[in-house]
N, C-alpha and C positions, 0 to 999 in steps of 0.2 A: 559799303566798308569794311573790309575783315579784318578781324584781332589779330593781334600778332601772336602766335603762342609764347607762352612764356615757359620757358627752362627753369625745371625746379632746382636752387639750392640743396647743393649737399644737406647740409644742417639743417634744411627743412626735414627733408627726406628721411636722414636717419633719428629726427626727433618721432616721426612718425610712428616709424618701423623696429625700432629697438627698444628697449627698455633696461634702467640701472645699472649695474658696471660697462656692459657692453653700450650703453649708448655715451656713459662718458667717457671711454675709452676710445670710442670712436670722433666724438667731438674734441677731445683733445687732438687728435692726430690732425683731425682736419684746421686745426687752429695753429697747430704744428707749422702747417704747408703755410697756410694764409701766412704767418708770420715771417717764413721766409720766401717769402713773392713765389710763391708753386701756387696755382689755381686750381682746383678739380674744376672739369669740363665735363658735361653731359657727354658722354658717348655714346648710350643706349639705355635704355630704361631700367633702371637704379643702377645705372654704371656708368662712374665719372673715371676719366682717364686724367691725370697729373702729368706733365712732361715740365724741364726746364730746358731752357734755349733750343725748343722744340726738337728735342729728345726724349722719347716715354720714359718713364720711370714708373709708374704703377699706375695701379686701377684701384678704385674703390667700388668694393660691389656690395646691395644688399638685397635678403627677400626680394626678389618681382622683377630680378633684373633675368636672362634667358634662362632658362631648364639646365642647361647642360652645366651653368656654374654650380646646380646642387645646392643651395643655399636654402636650407629649411626656412620659416616664420621664425622672425625675432635674429636672425642672423646676420653677420655679412663679413668682408674678407680683404686683407690689403694683398695686392699678389702684384707681384714685380716684374716688369716686361725686360724687356730689352736685354738682355744675357748677354749682351757684347759689352757692357758696365761690370761685369758682375763676376769676371775671375778674378776676384779682387788677392794679393799678394800678400800674404799670413805678418809679413815682416812690415811691410808699410802703414799695417793697419793694427791699433793695439787695441784689442776685442779679448776682453776673459773669454773663458772657456765654456764659463756659461751661456754667455750670449751665442758662441760660436756651435755649441748643443743645439740652442733654440734655433738656430738657421738651417742648418745640417737635418735635425728633424723636420724640419717642414719644407724641404729640396722637392721640387716638384718632375717624374721622371718622365719620360713622353711614353706613351699608353698607345703609340700608332698610330692616332689619331691623322686624318688628314687636314693637320696644320703645316705652320711652317716650321717647326719643330723635327717634324717627322726623317728620319728616325732616332731624333735629337742630338745633342752636342756631347761632347767629354768637356768637364769645367772645372776649373781648380778653385775651390772656392774655401778661403783662410784655410789653406796649406790642406782641406782634404781630396783626394780625388774623385769625383763620380763620371759614372757614364750617364748615356744617354737622358740627358737632361731637357725639360720642354723648355721651347722659348720664354713662357711665362713661368721662370724656373726657383719662384720662390711664393708660397700661398701660406697665409699666416689666419686662418678661421676661427672669426669670433676671440681674437686675439687681445689677453689682461695686458694691466697695465705695463706687465715686464714686457710682453713684448711688443706691445706699442714703442717702449722707450728704445728697443731694440730696432722697430723698423725708422724711426725718427735716426737710428746711425746710420743705418745704411739710404734714407735718403739722401742724409749729408757726404756719403759716400760716393754716390753715385755721383751728386753733385763734383766733386769733386773730382774724378774720373772723368762725368764730361770736359770740365776744363781744361784738364791735362791731355786729354784727347785730338784737343783741336781740330774736333767735330762740328761743332758751333762757329 
């Protein structure tokens, strides 16, 4: 009789590969997701997909995920996917300039890889226009507590956008 392989919980891996503030921030983010009924599901080694109503919202990845994610030992990132929910109208959302700048500074531009975004999409994100944005449009690498709070707001914006889109 074979044993069923157990999938590691994101909290367990975060506890193993991260230390200090990185671990605290990552665990805080996962607790927020779970409190809002969003469950990180293992997608690949050290990579968890987060979805809402069947729509991909983000990935959480740590060191040990595929090499092309370029994560070094002791690091993690939040990668926002599904850019069709990311054309946020600035007037509809009340974000301060500090949060907008944090988002704008972490936009992922298409590098002409052979992915779904090639050659990238034009997007307007909180009133600022970007050309050639990757399908995984926003990367927050080793986010500090402020960036995690920003990521939480983006998650809530995604939920709102998904509910309004009637794609569910």
